C-alpha positions in Angstrom: -14.8 -11.0 0.4 -15.2 -7.3 -0.6 -17.3 -3.8 -0.2 -19.4 -2.1 -2.5 -18.9 1.6 -2.3 -22.2 3.3 -4.7 -23.9 6.6 -4.7 -27.6 4.5 -2.6 -27.3 6.4 0.1 -31.0 7.4 0.3 -33.2 6.0 1.4 -35.8 7.9 -1.0 -32.9 8.4 -3.8 -33.8 12.6 -3.7 -37.8 12.5 -3.9 -40.1 13.9 -1.8 -41.3 11.7 1.0 -44.4 11.7 0.8 -44.9 11.8 -2.5 -46.6 15.6 -3.0 -50.7 16.0 -3.7 -51.9 15.7 -6.2 -48.4 14.0 -8.2 -49.3 9.9 -8.2 -45.1 9.5 -7.7 -45.7 6.2 -9.8 -43.0 6.9 -12.6 -39.8 8.1 -12.0 -38.5 8.9 -15.8 -36.5 12.1 -16.2 -37.9 14.0 -19.5 -41.2 12.1 -19.3 -43.8 15.3 -18.2 -46.1 12.3 -16.4 -43.4 11.7 -14.0 -41.6 15.7 -13.5 -44.4 16.0 -10.4 -42.5 13.9 -8.0 -39.0 14.8 -8.8 -37.3 17.8 -6.8 -36.6 20.6 -8.3 -32.9 20.2 -10.7 -33.1 16.4 -10.1 -32.3 15.7 -13.2 -29.9 17.6 -14.2 -28.1 15.7 -11.6 -28.5 12.4 -13.5 -26.6 10.6 -14.3 -24.3 10.5 -11.0 -21.6 9.4 -10.0 -18.1 10.3 -7.3 -14.6 9.4 -6.9 -13.9 7.6 -4.5 -10.3 8.7 -2.9 -9.8 6.1 -0.8 -11.0 3.2 1.6 -9.8 2.0 5.0 -10.8 -1.2 6.5 -10.1 -1.8 10.2 -9.9 -5.1 12.2 -10.4 -5.9 16.0 -7.8 -6.3 17.6 -7.5 -10.2 19.3 -11.1 -10.8 17.5 -10.8 -14.8 16.9 -13.1 -14.3 14.0 -10.9 -11.8 11.9 -8.1 -13.6 9.9 -5.4 -10.7 8.7 -4.6 -11.8 5.4 -5.1 -12.5 1.6 -4.3 -15.9 2.1 -5.3 -17.3 5.3 -4.7 -20.8 6.2 -8.1 -21.4 6.8 -8.7 -19.7 2.9 -5.5 -20.2 0.8 -6.5 -17.2 -2.2 -2.9 -18.3 -3.3 -2.9 -21.8 -4.3 -6.6 -21.0 -6.6 -4.7 -18.2 -8.1 -1.7 -20.7 -9.3 -3.8 -23.0 -10.3 -5.7 -20.6 -12.5 -3.4 -17.8 -13.9 -4.9 -17.1 -17.2 -7.6 -15.8 -15.1 -5.3 -13.6 -13.5 -3.8 -12.0 -16.6 -4.4 -10.0 -19.7 -3.6 -11.9 -22.8 -0.2 -9.7 -23.3 0.4 -10.7 -19.7 3.0 -13.2 -18.9 2.7 -12.9 -15.4 -0.2 -12.5 -13.3 -0.5 -9.6 -10.8 1.9 -7.8 -11.5 2.9 -5.3 -9.0 0.8 -1.7 -8.7 3.5 0.6 -10.6 4.2 3.3 -8.4 4.6 6.7 -10.3 6.5 6.4 -14.2 2.6 8.7 -14.9 4.0 11.7 -17.8 2.9 14.8 -16.3 3.3 18.4 -16.6 3.0 20.1 -12.6 3.4 18.8 -9.8 -0.4 18.6 -9.5 -1.0 15.7 -11.8 0.7 13.5 -9.2 -0.7 14.4 -6.8 1.3 17.7 -5.6 4.1 18.0 -3.0 2.6 15.6 -0.1 2.0 12.5 -2.9 4.1 13.1 -6.0 6.2 15.3 -8.0 6.6 15.9 -11.6 9.5 15.2 -12.1 12.4 17.1 -14.9 11.7 13.9 -17.0 7.9 14.6 -16.9 7.5 11.5 -15.2 5.6 11.5 -11.4 7.7 10.2 -8.3 5.4 8.9 -5.6 6.5 9.8 -1.7 6.4 6.6 0.6 3.0 6.8 1.7 1.6 7.1 -2.0 1.3 5.2 -5.1 0.5 3.9 -8.5 1.0 5.5 -11.6 -0.3 9.6 -10.9 0.4 8.5 -7.1 -2.7 8.8 -6.3 -3.4 5.9 -4.0 -2.0 5.3 -0.2 0.5 3.0 0.1 -1.2 0.7 1.8 0.3 -2.1 4.2 0.2 -5.5 6.4 1.5 -4.6 10.1 2.3 -8.6 10.3 3.1 -10.3 7.4 1.1 -13.1 6.7 2.5 -14.6 3.3 2.3 -18.4 2.8 6.0 -19.3 1.7 7.3 -19.4 -1.5 7.5 -22.9 -2.2 6.4 -24.5 -5.2 2.9 -25.4 -5.3 3.9 -28.9 -7.0 6.3 -30.0 -3.6 2.6 -29.0 -1.0 0.6 -31.6 -2.7 3.0 -34.4 -4.0 6.2 -33.6 -1.6 
């Protein structure tokens, strides 16, 4: 499963609806004078558009049998697939896949570089130190957790298949 977060939040992308009188609204190309009549004033100065996501929180209904908690539940054991395809989950220089998230350690010159007093501080050695609730090199990601531990046993893969 995955989430898609993008800037497509409007049914008409900022264009007038209906099309202004005397305008064909058949092309939408910034810089093309034949297409400019359909654009709101200043529209092209906002392209390309971007946004930053601070964090995402996903909820599950309590006691809903259709909702399965965890990254590798019995019905979809993704950990087994990952073990069988380790090279897909690491770069050439990695010795093991799915490295743990780095908590702090990025170079900094002030607390602002590390998220600020609630997220992380810039230590005297010029490196970020994260609070318990934040993680990542610059302490900008929430340190999420599962309420229930659903991790599979650490039994080696070959024992599961070959006894």
